[in-house]
C-alpha positions, 0 to 999 in steps of 0.5 A: 500500500502506498502512502502520501509520501511514496505515491508515484504521482509525486515523483512525476510532479517533481520531474515534470513541474518542479525540476524545470522551474528549479532549473530556471531559478538556478540559472536566473539566480546565478546570473543575478548573483553576478556569475558571468554569463559565459560560465552560466551558459557553458553547458549550453555553449558546449552543446551548441558547439557540438552541433555546429561541428556536425554542420548544424547552425543553431540559434543562441536559444539552443544554448540557453535551452540546453543549459536549463535542460542540463540543470533539469537533468542534475536536479532530476538525478538528485531527486531520483537518487534521493528517492532510491536512497529513501526506498532502500531504507 
């Protein structure tokens, strides 16, 4: 039987709603606190450079979206690791 804390819907809400919002907040906070944009968007620029090596000419928004996607993946991985750790106890 699942209680309120282990219901799978909460994990999906975390992954689909909270993690993307958290990623956007992290990027915004880093910029707000004075981290240079070149550092903040480094994961996205790496993806953009990789795509340009393969002949795709993409806009800067791809770098921004890739950066937010990177932070989403980090938050999602941490959340899934937390759930797995909690499930084993």
